[in-house]
Backbone as JSON, one array per atom type, in Angstrom:
{
  "sequence": "MKFLVVDDSSTMRRIIKNTLGRLGHKEILEAEDGAQAWETMQQNSDIDVLITDWNMPEMNGLELVKKVRAEEKYSDLPIIMVTTEGGKAEVITALKAGVNNYIVKPFTPQVLQEKLEAVL",
  "N": [[63.73, 120.16, 66.15], [62.44, 118.15, 68.57], [59.56, 117.65, 70.67], [58.0, 116.52, 73.66], [54.96, 116.49, 74.9], [53.2, 116.29, 77.87], [50.24, 115.73, 79.38], [47.22, 115.14, 81.2], [44.97, 116.3, 80.31], [43.41, 116.8, 77.28], [42.78, 119.14, 76.1], [44.59, 120.94, 77.23], [47.01, 119.88, 76.25], [46.63, 120.35, 73.56], [46.56, 123.17, 73.45], [49.19, 123.77, 74.29], [50.58, 122.45, 72.21], [49.7, 123.97, 69.98], [50.69, 126.47, 70.64], [53.44, 125.93, 70.54], [53.6, 125.23, 67.88], [53.02, 127.74, 66.68], [55.31, 128.94, 67.4], [57.03, 127.86, 65.57], [57.77, 125.24, 65.93], [57.47, 121.95, 64.88], [57.6, 119.19, 65.29], [56.07, 117.37, 67.38], [55.3, 115.29, 69.97], [52.86, 113.49, 71.97], [51.53, 112.66, 75.32], [49.4, 111.16, 77.72], [49.77, 110.71, 80.32], [52.36, 110.17, 82.87], [53.39, 107.57, 82.64], [52.66, 106.69, 80.05], [54.22, 108.69, 78.71], [56.87, 107.93, 79.48], [56.97, 105.52, 78.13], [56.82, 106.43, 75.48], [59.18, 107.91, 75.34], [60.99, 105.82, 75.44], [60.69, 104.76, 72.97], [61.26, 106.86, 71.28], [64.2, 108.1, 71.09], [65.17, 110.58, 70.57], [64.09, 112.86, 71.67], [63.96, 116.33, 72.41], [62.96, 118.25, 74.15], [61.04, 118.1, 77.16], [57.81, 118.62, 78.18], [55.78, 118.79, 80.83], [52.84, 118.07, 82.7], [51.91, 118.22, 86.31], [49.96, 117.0, 87.96], [48.57, 113.98, 87.29], [47.05, 110.89, 86.29], [48.04, 107.43, 86.76], [51.11, 107.75, 86.41], [52.57, 110.46, 87.87], [53.57, 113.79, 87.08], [55.86, 114.62, 88.61], [56.91, 112.23, 89.45], [57.48, 111.22, 86.86], [59.53, 113.15, 86.13], [61.51, 112.47, 88.01], [62.06, 109.9, 87.28], [63.05, 110.19, 84.7], [65.27, 111.83, 85.17], [66.85, 109.95, 86.53], [68.01, 108.45, 84.64], [70.99, 108.36, 82.85], [71.34, 109.18, 80.13], [69.37, 111.11, 79.88], [70.2, 113.31, 81.26], [70.79, 115.95, 80.44], [68.5, 116.77, 79.33], [66.07, 119.18, 78.59], [63.52, 120.06, 80.86], [60.35, 121.21, 81.3], [57.83, 122.1, 83.62], [54.47, 122.36, 83.58], [51.82, 123.52, 85.31], [49.13, 123.59, 87.71], [49.91, 123.75, 90.25], [51.11, 126.06, 92.17], [52.42, 126.87, 94.41], [55.11, 127.91, 96.61], [56.6, 125.85, 97.86], [55.88, 123.74, 96.16], [57.08, 124.52, 93.78], [59.83, 124.42, 94.5], [60.13, 121.75, 95.19], [59.76, 120.6, 92.67], [61.83, 121.71, 91.21], [64.03, 120.66, 92.63], [63.73, 117.97, 92.02], [64.58, 118.01, 89.38], [63.5, 119.63, 87.39], [63.75, 121.99, 84.79], [62.48, 124.41, 84.32], [59.52, 126.19, 85.19], [56.12, 126.58, 84.89], [53.13, 128.11, 85.79], [49.73, 127.32, 85.46], [46.81, 129.27, 84.62], [48.57, 130.19, 81.58], [50.21, 132.37, 79.3], [50.95, 132.38, 75.7], [53.34, 133.79, 75.41], [54.64, 133.45, 77.83], [55.26, 130.75, 77.8], [57.01, 130.74, 75.58], [59.09, 132.34, 76.53], [60.01, 130.89, 78.73], [60.84, 128.47, 77.41], [62.87, 129.5, 75.73], [64.65, 130.16, 77.84], [65.55, 127.64, 78.67], [66.7, 126.48, 76.46]],
  "CA": [[63.65, 119.92, 67.54], [61.3, 117.27, 68.97], [58.96, 117.91, 71.89], [57.03, 115.57, 74.18], [53.99, 117.22, 75.8], [52.52, 115.28, 78.67], [49.14, 116.28, 80.22], [46.05, 114.31, 81.09], [43.96, 117.13, 79.61], [43.71, 116.92, 75.84], [42.77, 120.6, 75.8], [45.93, 121.56, 77.6], [48.01, 119.39, 75.22], [46.33, 121.07, 72.2], [47.01, 124.53, 73.74], [50.63, 123.72, 74.27], [51.06, 122.1, 70.84], [49.35, 125.13, 69.15], [51.66, 127.46, 70.93], [54.71, 125.47, 70.02], [53.51, 125.36, 66.43], [53.21, 129.12, 66.31], [56.75, 129.31, 67.59], [57.81, 127.32, 64.57], [58.11, 123.87, 66.22], [56.47, 121.06, 64.18], [57.71, 117.79, 65.76], [55.53, 117.34, 68.8], [54.65, 113.99, 70.42], [52.04, 113.8, 73.21], [51.16, 111.52, 76.13], [48.25, 111.46, 78.59], [50.3, 110.54, 81.68], [53.78, 109.85, 82.95], [53.6, 106.09, 82.22], [52.7, 106.76, 78.61], [55.33, 109.48, 78.36], [58.03, 107.15, 79.63], [56.99, 104.56, 77.0], [57.07, 107.18, 74.3], [60.56, 108.3, 75.42], [61.76, 104.68, 75.11], [60.53, 104.49, 71.58], [61.77, 107.97, 70.6], [65.36, 108.52, 71.88], [65.62, 111.88, 70.06], [63.24, 113.94, 72.26], [64.8, 117.42, 72.84], [62.36, 119.0, 75.27], [59.89, 117.48, 77.75], [56.92, 119.6, 78.86], [54.81, 117.92, 81.56], [51.88, 118.51, 83.84], [52.25, 117.63, 87.52], [48.87, 116.08, 88.46], [48.04, 113.07, 86.33], [46.86, 109.53, 86.79], [49.11, 106.53, 86.51], [52.47, 108.31, 86.96], [52.37, 111.98, 87.8], [54.68, 114.57, 86.42], [57.03, 114.66, 89.48], [57.46, 110.84, 89.31], [58.18, 111.16, 85.57], [60.8, 113.82, 86.12], [62.56, 111.68, 88.76], [62.43, 108.61, 86.49], [63.8, 110.69, 83.52], [66.59, 112.22, 85.68], [67.66, 108.82, 86.98], [68.67, 107.9, 83.43], [72.14, 109.21, 82.46], [71.13, 109.73, 78.81], [68.5, 112.29, 79.97], [70.71, 114.22, 82.21], [70.77, 117.27, 79.89], [67.19, 116.99, 78.71], [65.35, 120.32, 79.33], [62.16, 119.76, 81.31], [59.47, 122.39, 81.81], [56.65, 121.67, 84.18], [53.31, 123.27, 83.45], [50.95, 122.93, 86.32], [48.3, 124.49, 88.58], [50.61, 123.79, 91.52], [51.86, 127.3, 92.08], [52.96, 127.2, 95.7], [56.55, 127.98, 96.6], [56.98, 124.49, 98.23], [55.8, 122.87, 95.01], [58.12, 124.89, 92.78], [61.11, 124.04, 95.05], [60.11, 120.33, 95.11], [59.9, 120.26, 91.17], [63.23, 122.07, 90.78], [65.03, 119.67, 93.24], [63.55, 116.82, 91.25], [65.29, 118.09, 88.15], [62.83, 120.45, 86.39], [64.61, 123.16, 84.47], [61.7, 125.57, 84.4], [58.22, 125.97, 85.78], [54.94, 127.5, 84.49], [51.78, 127.91, 86.5], [48.48, 127.49, 84.66], [46.85, 129.43, 83.18], [49.67, 130.94, 81.07], [50.11, 132.88, 77.98], [51.88, 131.84, 74.82], [54.61, 134.49, 75.59], [55.25, 132.86, 78.99], [55.85, 129.44, 77.34], [58.15, 131.08, 74.75], [60.18, 132.78, 77.38], [60.57, 129.68, 79.51], [61.59, 127.63, 76.46], [64.18, 130.18, 75.41], [65.56, 130.08, 78.93], [66.15, 126.26, 78.86], [67.37, 126.01, 75.17]],
  "C": [[62.29, 119.16, 67.82], [60.84, 117.5, 70.43], [58.09, 116.76, 72.29], [56.18, 116.38, 75.22], [53.13, 116.17, 76.51], [51.53, 116.06, 79.64], [47.96, 115.38, 80.1], [44.89, 115.06, 80.5], [44.31, 117.28, 78.19], [43.57, 118.29, 75.43], [44.03, 121.23, 76.07], [46.95, 121.14, 76.65], [47.84, 120.15, 73.99], [46.78, 122.48, 72.42], [48.49, 124.7, 73.63], [51.11, 123.44, 72.83], [50.79, 123.26, 69.92], [50.4, 126.21, 69.37], [53.04, 127.18, 70.38], [54.74, 125.58, 68.49], [53.69, 126.78, 65.89], [54.65, 129.64, 66.5], [57.65, 128.64, 66.56], [58.22, 125.88, 64.85], [57.02, 122.91, 65.7], [56.56, 119.64, 64.64], [57.31, 117.7, 67.2], [54.72, 116.02, 69.06], [53.75, 114.42, 71.71], [51.78, 112.5, 73.96], [50.17, 112.05, 77.19], [48.78, 111.41, 80.05], [51.79, 110.22, 81.72], [54.12, 108.5, 82.44], [53.71, 106.15, 80.63], [53.85, 107.64, 78.02], [56.64, 108.75, 78.41], [58.1, 106.09, 78.44], [57.32, 105.23, 75.74], [58.58, 107.56, 74.2], [61.42, 107.07, 75.03], [61.77, 104.34, 73.6], [61.11, 105.64, 70.72], [62.98, 108.53, 71.38], [65.79, 109.93, 71.52], [64.73, 113.07, 70.5], [64.21, 115.1, 72.8], [64.26, 118.22, 74.02], [61.16, 118.21, 75.85], [59.11, 118.53, 78.51], [55.87, 118.73, 79.51], [54.04, 118.59, 82.59], [52.4, 117.81, 85.15], [51.24, 116.53, 87.87], [48.22, 115.27, 87.33], [47.91, 111.7, 86.88], [48.03, 108.66, 86.38], [50.45, 106.81, 87.08], [52.36, 109.8, 86.76], [53.67, 112.63, 87.23], [55.99, 114.57, 87.24], [57.65, 113.28, 89.39], [58.16, 110.63, 87.94], [59.45, 111.87, 85.54], [61.81, 113.07, 86.88], [63.02, 110.45, 87.99], [63.38, 109.03, 85.33], [65.24, 111.02, 84.07], [67.44, 111.05, 86.18], [68.43, 108.11, 85.83], [69.81, 108.91, 82.98], [71.9, 109.86, 81.11], [70.16, 110.95, 78.8], [68.94, 113.37, 80.82], [70.69, 115.64, 81.8], [69.41, 117.64, 79.31], [66.49, 118.18, 79.39], [63.91, 119.81, 79.63], [61.47, 120.98, 81.84], [58.13, 121.64, 82.34], [55.62, 122.74, 84.07], [52.18, 122.68, 84.29], [50.19, 124.01, 87.12], [48.91, 124.64, 89.92], [51.5, 124.99, 91.61], [52.55, 127.7, 93.44], [54.5, 127.14, 95.79], [57.17, 126.63, 96.93], [57.0, 123.59, 97.0], [56.92, 123.17, 93.99], [59.51, 124.36, 93.26], [61.2, 122.46, 94.9], [60.4, 119.91, 93.57], [61.35, 120.56, 90.87], [64.28, 121.16, 91.42], [64.88, 118.31, 92.53], [64.28, 116.81, 89.89], [64.61, 118.82, 87.01], [63.73, 121.64, 86.15], [63.85, 124.58, 84.53], [60.32, 125.21, 84.76], [57.2, 127.02, 85.36], [53.75, 127.16, 85.25], [50.65, 128.26, 85.58], [47.53, 128.43, 85.38], [48.08, 130.34, 82.82], [49.43, 131.46, 79.73], [51.21, 132.31, 77.07], [53.37, 132.52, 75.03], [55.38, 133.89, 76.81], [55.96, 131.54, 78.51], [57.06, 129.72, 76.46], [59.29, 131.52, 75.52], [60.84, 131.67, 78.18], [61.34, 128.72, 78.63], [62.85, 128.2, 76.06], [65.13, 130.08, 76.53], [66.21, 128.69, 79.08], [66.84, 125.78, 77.57], [68.6, 126.73, 75.01]]
}
């Protein structure tokens, strides 16, 4: 299973990658923003799960989700948003855009595991 982890914080990408690794997932790509993530997705058509932050430069996570969902080939791609945006309005906005699950930072590895299991 191949993951794409998108966050402008290298520390957060490392935390998510380490957690995924502990859960047995070894194929993990990463990107610093939505634009880089989109480019990565065009070069790797076999991504199974997208985990993205919301607040990033270039193209934010919400813009990325909308762009991904606009493509027919990604209609079933599980997307988890990991963000500091924890308000009810933000969660609803993300879900309407096509996010399958939502994690508010900070989070525990168990939370990531539970959210992953829910979308897979």
